[in-house]
TIVO-747286 format. One record per residue (C-alpha): x, z negated, y; residue number from 1. Coordinates in Angstrom, 1 decimal. Last residue first. Layout:
REM residues N
[node [X,Z,Y],NUM]
...
This chain:
REM residues 262
[node [24.6,-2.6,-8.7],262]
[node [21.8,-1.9,-6.2],261]
[node [22.5,1.8,-5.8],260]
[node [20.4,3.3,-8.5],259]
[node [21.1,7.1,-8.6],258]
[node [18.9,9.2,-6.4],257]
[node [18.6,12.9,-7.3],256]
[node [16.0,13.4,-9.9],255]
[node [13.4,10.7,-9.2],254]
[node [14.0,10.9,-5.4],253]
[node [13.3,14.6,-5.4],252]
[node [10.1,14.0,-7.3],251]
[node [9.0,11.4,-4.6],250]
[node [9.7,14.0,-1.9],249]
[node [7.6,16.6,-3.7],248]
[node [4.7,14.1,-3.9],247]
[node [4.9,13.3,-0.2],246]
[node [5.0,17.0,0.7],245]
[node [1.9,17.5,-1.4],244]
[node [0.0,14.8,0.6],243]
[node [1.1,16.4,3.9],242]
[node [-0.2,19.8,2.7],241]
[node [-3.6,18.3,2.0],240]
[node [-3.6,16.8,5.5],239]
[node [-3.0,20.2,7.0],238]
[node [-5.7,21.8,4.7],237]
[node [-8.3,19.3,5.8],236]
[node [-7.3,19.5,9.5],235]
[node [-8.0,23.2,9.7],234]
[node [-6.3,26.6,9.4],233]
[node [-4.0,27.8,12.3],232]
[node [-4.6,24.7,14.4],231]
[node [-4.1,22.2,11.6],230]
[node [-1.0,24.1,10.5],229]
[node [0.4,23.9,14.1],228]
[node [-0.3,20.2,14.2],227]
[node [1.5,19.8,10.8],226]
[node [4.6,21.4,12.2],225]
[node [4.6,19.8,15.7],224]
[node [3.7,16.2,15.1],223]
[node [5.0,16.0,11.5],222]
[node [8.2,17.8,12.2],221]
[node [8.9,15.6,15.3],220]
[node [7.9,12.3,13.6],219]
[node [10.0,13.3,10.5],218]
[node [12.9,13.9,12.8],217]
[node [12.9,10.1,12.9],216]
[node [14.2,9.9,9.3],215]
[node [16.7,12.7,9.7],214]
[node [18.3,11.0,12.7],213]
[node [17.8,7.7,11.1],212]
[node [19.9,8.7,8.1],211]
[node [22.6,10.0,10.5],210]
[node [22.6,6.7,12.4],209]
[node [22.7,4.8,9.1],208]
[node [25.7,6.7,8.1],207]
[node [27.4,5.9,11.4],206]
[node [26.5,2.3,11.1],205]
[node [28.0,2.2,7.6],204]
[node [31.2,3.8,8.7],203]
[node [33.7,0.8,8.2],202]
[node [31.3,-0.9,5.8],201]
[node [31.5,2.0,3.3],200]
[node [28.2,3.6,2.7],199]
[node [26.4,3.4,-0.7],198]
[node [24.6,0.0,-0.6],197]
[node [23.9,0.3,3.1],196]
[node [22.0,3.6,2.5],195]
[node [20.1,2.0,-0.3],194]
[node [19.1,-1.0,1.9],193]
[node [17.8,1.3,4.6],192]
[node [15.7,3.2,2.0],191]
[node [14.4,0.0,0.6],190]
[node [13.1,-1.3,4.0],189]
[node [10.7,1.6,4.4],188]
[node [9.8,2.7,0.9],187]
[node [7.7,0.0,-0.8],186]
[node [6.2,-1.0,2.6],185]
[node [5.2,2.6,3.2],184]
[node [3.2,2.7,-0.1],183]
[node [1.4,-0.5,0.7],182]
[node [0.5,0.5,4.2],181]
[node [-0.9,3.8,2.9],180]
[node [-3.0,1.9,0.5],179]
[node [-4.3,-0.2,3.4],178]
[node [-5.2,3.0,5.2],177]
[node [-7.2,3.9,2.1],176]
[node [-9.1,0.6,1.7],175]
[node [-10.1,0.6,5.4],174]
[node [-11.1,4.3,5.0],173]
[node [-13.5,3.3,2.3],172]
[node [-14.9,0.7,4.7],171]
[node [-15.4,3.3,7.4],170]
[node [-17.2,5.8,5.2],169]
[node [-16.8,9.4,4.0],168]
[node [-13.9,9.3,1.6],167]
[node [-12.6,12.5,-0.1],166]
[node [-10.0,13.4,2.6],165]
[node [-8.8,9.9,3.0],164]
[node [-8.3,9.7,-0.8],163]
[node [-5.8,12.5,-0.6],162]
[node [-3.7,10.7,2.0],161]
[node [-3.8,7.4,0.0],160]
[node [-2.7,9.2,-3.2],159]
[node [0.2,10.7,-1.2],158]
[node [1.2,7.3,0.1],157]
[node [1.1,5.9,-3.4],156]
[node [3.4,8.8,-4.6],155]
[node [6.0,8.1,-1.9],154]
[node [6.0,4.3,-2.7],153]
[node [6.3,5.1,-6.4],152]
[node [9.5,7.0,-5.6],151]
[node [11.1,4.3,-3.4],150]
[node [10.4,1.2,-5.4],149]
[node [12.2,2.0,-8.7],148]
[node [14.9,3.7,-6.7],147]
[node [16.0,0.5,-4.9],146]
[node [16.6,-2.1,-7.6],145]
[node [14.8,-4.9,-9.4],144]
[node [16.0,-8.0,-7.6],143]
[node [17.3,-6.9,-4.2],142]
[node [14.5,-4.4,-4.1],141]
[node [11.9,-7.1,-4.7],140]
[node [13.1,-9.1,-1.7],139]
[node [12.7,-6.1,0.6],138]
[node [9.3,-5.4,-1.0],137]
[node [8.0,-8.9,-0.3],136]
[node [8.9,-9.3,3.4],135]
[node [8.1,-5.6,3.7],134]
[node [4.6,-6.5,2.8],133]
[node [3.8,-7.9,6.2],132]
[node [5.0,-4.9,8.2],131]
[node [3.4,-2.4,5.8],130]
[node [0.1,-4.2,6.0],129]
[node [0.2,-4.0,9.8],128]
[node [1.7,-0.5,10.0],127]
[node [-1.2,1.1,8.0],126]
[node [-3.9,-1.4,9.0],125]
[node [-3.5,-0.9,12.7],124]
[node [-4.7,2.7,12.6],123]
[node [-7.9,1.7,11.0],122]
[node [-8.5,-1.0,13.6],121]
[node [-7.7,1.4,16.5],120]
[node [-10.1,4.0,15.0],119]
[node [-12.8,1.4,14.9],118]
[node [-12.2,0.4,18.6],117]
[node [-12.1,4.1,19.7],116]
[node [-15.5,4.6,18.0],115]
[node [-16.0,6.6,14.9],114]
[node [-17.9,9.9,15.3],113]
[node [-16.8,11.6,12.1],112]
[node [-14.5,13.9,14.1],111]
[node [-12.9,10.8,15.5],110]
[node [-11.6,9.9,12.1],109]
[node [-9.9,13.3,11.8],108]
[node [-8.5,13.1,15.3],107]
[node [-6.9,9.7,14.6],106]
[node [-5.7,11.0,11.2],105]
[node [-4.0,13.8,13.0],104]
[node [-2.0,11.7,15.4],103]
[node [-0.9,8.3,14.2],102]
[node [-1.3,9.2,10.5],101]
[node [0.6,12.4,11.0],100]
[node [3.5,10.5,12.5],99]
[node [3.6,8.0,9.6],98]
[node [3.4,10.8,7.1],97]
[node [6.3,12.6,8.8],96]
[node [8.0,9.2,9.0],95]
[node [7.9,8.9,5.2],94]
[node [8.9,12.6,4.8],93]
[node [12.1,12.1,6.9],92]
[node [13.0,8.8,5.2],91]
[node [12.5,10.5,1.8],90]
[node [14.7,13.4,2.9],89]
[node [17.5,11.0,4.0],88]
[node [17.3,9.0,0.7],87]
[node [17.5,12.2,-1.4],86]
[node [20.5,13.4,0.6],85]
[node [22.2,10.0,0.3],84]
[node [21.8,10.1,-3.5],83]
[node [23.0,13.7,-3.6],82]
[node [26.2,13.0,-1.7],81]
[node [27.2,16.3,-0.1],80]
[node [24.0,16.9,1.9],79]
[node [22.9,14.8,4.8],78]
[node [24.7,11.5,4.3],77]
[node [28.0,13.1,3.1],76]
[node [27.9,15.9,5.7],75]
[node [27.2,13.4,8.6],74]
[node [29.9,11.1,7.3],73]
[node [32.4,14.0,7.2],72]
[node [31.5,15.1,10.7],71]
[node [31.8,11.6,12.1],70]
[node [35.3,11.2,10.6],69]
[node [35.9,9.2,7.5],68]
[node [38.6,6.6,7.8],67]
[node [37.4,3.8,5.6],66]
[node [37.9,5.7,2.4],65]
[node [35.8,4.0,-0.2],64]
[node [34.1,7.2,-1.0],63]
[node [30.5,8.2,-1.7],62]
[node [28.9,6.0,-4.3],61]
[node [26.6,7.0,-7.1],60]
[node [29.4,7.9,-9.4],59]
[node [31.1,4.6,-9.1],58]
[node [34.3,4.4,-7.0],57]
[node [36.9,2.1,-8.7],56]
[node [37.7,-1.1,-6.7],55]
[node [41.1,-0.8,-5.2],54]
[node [39.9,-1.3,-1.6],53]
[node [38.6,-4.8,-2.5],52]
[node [36.8,-5.8,0.7],51]
[node [38.0,-8.9,2.5],50]
[node [39.2,-7.3,5.7],49]
[node [36.4,-4.7,5.8],48]
[node [33.8,-7.5,5.3],47]
[node [35.4,-9.6,8.1],46]
[node [35.3,-6.6,10.4],45]
[node [31.6,-6.0,9.6],44]
[node [30.8,-9.7,10.3],43]
[node [32.7,-9.4,13.6],42]
[node [30.5,-6.4,14.6],41]
[node [27.4,-8.6,14.7],40]
[node [27.0,-9.0,18.5],39]
[node [24.7,-11.8,19.4],38]
[node [21.0,-11.3,20.3],37]
[node [19.8,-13.6,23.0],36]
[node [20.5,-12.1,26.5],35]
[node [20.8,-8.4,26.1],34]
[node [18.7,-7.8,22.9],33]
[node [16.0,-10.2,24.1],32]
[node [15.9,-8.7,27.6],31]
[node [15.7,-5.1,26.5],30]
[node [13.0,-5.9,23.9],29]
[node [11.0,-7.7,26.6],28]
[node [11.3,-4.7,29.0],27]
[node [10.1,-2.3,26.2],26]
[node [7.3,-4.8,25.3],25]
[node [6.0,-5.0,28.9],24]
[node [6.0,-1.2,29.2],23]
[node [4.1,-0.7,26.0],22]
[node [1.6,-3.4,27.1],21]
[node [1.0,-1.6,30.4],20]
[node [0.2,1.6,28.5],19]
[node [-3.0,0.2,27.0],18]
[node [-4.2,-0.6,30.6],17]
[node [-3.6,2.9,32.2],16]
[node [-5.3,4.7,30.6],15]
[node [-7.4,5.4,27.5],14]
[node [-10.5,3.7,29.0],13]
[node [-11.2,0.1,30.0],12]
[node [-13.2,-1.4,27.1],11]
[node [-12.6,1.1,24.3],10]
[node [-9.0,1.7,25.4],9]
[node [-8.4,-2.1,25.4],8]
[node [-9.8,-2.5,21.9],7]
[node [-7.7,0.5,20.6],6]
[node [-4.7,-1.0,22.4],5]
[node [-5.2,-4.3,20.6],4]
[node [-5.8,-2.8,17.1],3]
[node [-2.8,-0.5,17.3],2]
[node [-0.9,-3.4,18.8],1]
């Protein structure tokens, strides 16, 4: 859609035609979820029923208590459990990078005189490659573990961001945006799996909601915070800061996350 909307914008202008697709997909998503998707709660109830409540709690897990309140789940996911804390901050930083790539990178590429169509293609590479490779990285995380994919994914994204700053041509940027897609693919499905590994089935959805609250706050912080930094200084410094934030997030993952796929 990044490529298609970029093409439509280059042909017909920034509005309204690119927005018609967004409206159509929103309506389509509503109809599919309403008419086709079946409720999955019965699987969770079956898991709770058959779960061995007497199983010892491992050090990387939170608590097998099925009756945690929302406040306790929020505190466990956000702070008290160090693995969940590291997962939540990694999700936040990952989406911060995603948000910056949608906004600031678009302006950065535009400053070099790239056409709307070319910018749309570059933007499509990041989520496009991530979307395809998630099929592989999700499978890999079930086999080799979660942590071993998460921190390299954060580092690869940072390397890609730095490389953007020191590349000067369209084809170099194609390679760099592809690198961002690879790094994001290592992180995106694996963080969700790690949350599910730790949280009890009776409050897993609540924990995932808290995680996604922090993860999607990355879009907000990236759009506002990094945008302010770019205004105060310049885009080069702002993008450098994003790269360092990615490195710091990967380091937090190394020291705080305990392998959850056991």
